[in-house]
N, C-alpha and C positions, 0 to 999 in steps of 0.2 A: 038537252042532248037529244037530237032524230031516234025515233025508235029503231031496230036494226030493220033493214029490208029485206034481211034473208033467214033464212032455216038453218042456222049455225049447229049443223051435226055434229062437228067438234068439240062442241062444248055442252052437249049430253051426255045424258048415261051410256054405257055399251052396252052391248045385248049381255045378256047373262047365260050361263051353262041350261040346258031346259032340263027344269025339275028343281032348278033351284030358285032361291028368294033374294038371295045376296051372295055377295063375292068372297067372303071371310073363309070358308073351307079352302078356296084356292089359294089365298094370300097367307096362309098359315101355311104351305108345304113349302120345303125345303128347296131353294133355287139351285141348281147344277150350272157351271158355267164352262163352253165347250167350246173349244175356237178351231173353225173348221176351214180349211186353205181353197180356194176356189183359183184354180188355174186361168193362165189368160185363154187357153184353147178352149175351157170348159164356159167359160163365160161367152166367150167366141159360138159356142154350141149354142146357150141360152137363147142369147140373142135371136141367131136363128131360128130355134125352133119357136119362137115366139112372134117372129116376123112371117114366118114361111104358113101359117097355117091362116085362112081367113076367115072375116066375121061377116055377121051378118049387117053389120050397121052399113057395110059400104065401104070403100075403099080407103087406105088411111093416108095421112097429107103426110107422114112422115115415120117413119120405124120405130120400134121399140127402143126406148133407150137402153142402159146398162143394169140402170136402177130400176126401170119399170120390170124386167124382165127376171133380175136377182129379186127380187121386190116378192115378185108373181111369184117365182120358185119355193122362197120360202112360205110364202101363206099356204101353199098345196104341201109341202112337205109336211107344215107343222098341223094342217089339219088332217092330215093322215096317219104320223105319227100319235094324237089325242083321240084317235077311233073314235071321232064323235057322229052322231045321229045323222045322215043325211040333211034332213029338214034343220039342220042346228043352224040359227044367225051369225053371220062371223062378219067381221070388218079387219082392216087394216088401218093404225092411227102413225101419223108420223107427222115430222116438221119440216117445212120448205124454206128454200133461200128465196128471200123476196126483195133482194137488192135490186132485181133488174125490174120486177114485178113492179113495181112503186110508182107513180107519175108525181114527180119527178122522181129516176132511177137514184138509188144510191151510189154515190162513190163507190168504184171499185175498191179504191183503198178507205172505205170505210171499216174497223174493225167492233166488231161485235155481233150479240147475236139476233141477225135482221132475219128472223123465223116466223114462221105462222105455222102453226096448226093445222091441219086437214084429217079429212079420215074418206076412206073410199065407201061408195055406198056398201048399205048391207047386202048380206050375199048369202045362200043357202050355203051350206058344207057340200052336199051332193053336188051341185053345179060348179065349186070351186074343183073339185077331183074328178067330176065325170068330161068337163069340158075343156078345152084345148087350153094351153099355159096363157095363150091371146086374150083369152077370155080373163084371166085374172089381172093380166099385163093392162088391159083396156080399164078394168076397174081403177086402177094405181094411176093409169094418167088421166082418168077423170076428178083423183082428188088434187092432183098435181093442178091441171087447168081450173077447178074448182076457183082457185087463188086469184082472181083479179085483184084490178088498184082495189074496185070499189066493194070488193068483198073483205078485202086485207083491211081497209079502213073502218069497216062493220064490226069486222073484229075486235079491233084496236078499243074502237068507242065502246063494245062491251067491257071488256077488262078494264078501262080507264073507270067504267062508270060505278065499278064494283066497290064498295069500301074496305073489303077484306079479300081477300085471296091464300085461304085457309087453306085449300084444296091443293094449290100448288105448293104452300109452304112444306104443307105435308108429306109431298113425293120425298124428301130431301131429309125428315125429321127421323127419330127412332122409330122401331117396328110398332110400338104403343100408338104412335099417332099416326100410323101409315092406313089406318081404317077410316079416313078422312079423305085419302088422295084418290083420284080417280084409277081402276083399275083396268090397265087392258091387256092382262092377260088371259087365258083361257074363257073362252073361244075364240077371243082377237087377238091381237099382235101386234106390239109395237116398233117400228123399225126405223134406225138411224143410219143415217148415208155421210159418212168421211170421203168418201170416195174422192171429192174434190177439192178436199183438204192438203196440201203437199208435205206431208206429215214426214215424208221420208228425206225431205229437203233442206228440214229444221239444220241449222249448224251453230252451237253458242261457243265453237271455239274447239272442242276437242272432238271434231266429225261430225258425220251426218248418223243417224243413230241405224240399229242393225235391226229394230223388232220395236213393235211399236202395238201399245193394249192398252185397254181403257181402266184406270185407274179405281172408277168406282162403275157399279152393277147394280141397276133397279130391282129393286126385289119382286120382278113379273118377268113374265116371256118377252122377251125381249129381244129383236137381233140387230146387233149392230156391224155393217158395213163397213169395210175400211180399205 
């Protein structure tokens, strides 16, 4: 197997809260689950806000997407609610659909978890809160655009080369084994998007669903966009 030619930040430990040597205290905190509804109008306002604000990097080729705008907004809200030091490093971790990113692309009918992990550049909480929404949205976009065909295959080579995947198994294990799992909670964030999945179109013979919600919630700070 060839040595990876990329610095895979998504596979490395995430920043800890300043003054902490590990995430044990954060992992032992109680997890609360809340459902927050964003209307179509509110999503539109977030997209407009993200795209109205100019950036130093120059003109954008395309507008920020719903996911980029919403993820940036959640990141800012979480950073503010946590009352973190402005110098606190923070980032957002998420998985991205790679069906169309691989060469050759996977067929649209492929049924499975065709996902690759990615992570935003490390930022300071002070910048996330003081700068425009477009600043955070750009960081989310950078994480998405990092997933080229070469990057994805390099990531797969690393994972396939591991003899044990205990850290991944621990994510779905009991509380006692979770100390071995990657922790994406405070001061960081894990975001999952189901916006492109037609959940409300599913019909198993007794009509379409009236309500869709996760049946399992990971025990760390996580946002799920449905």
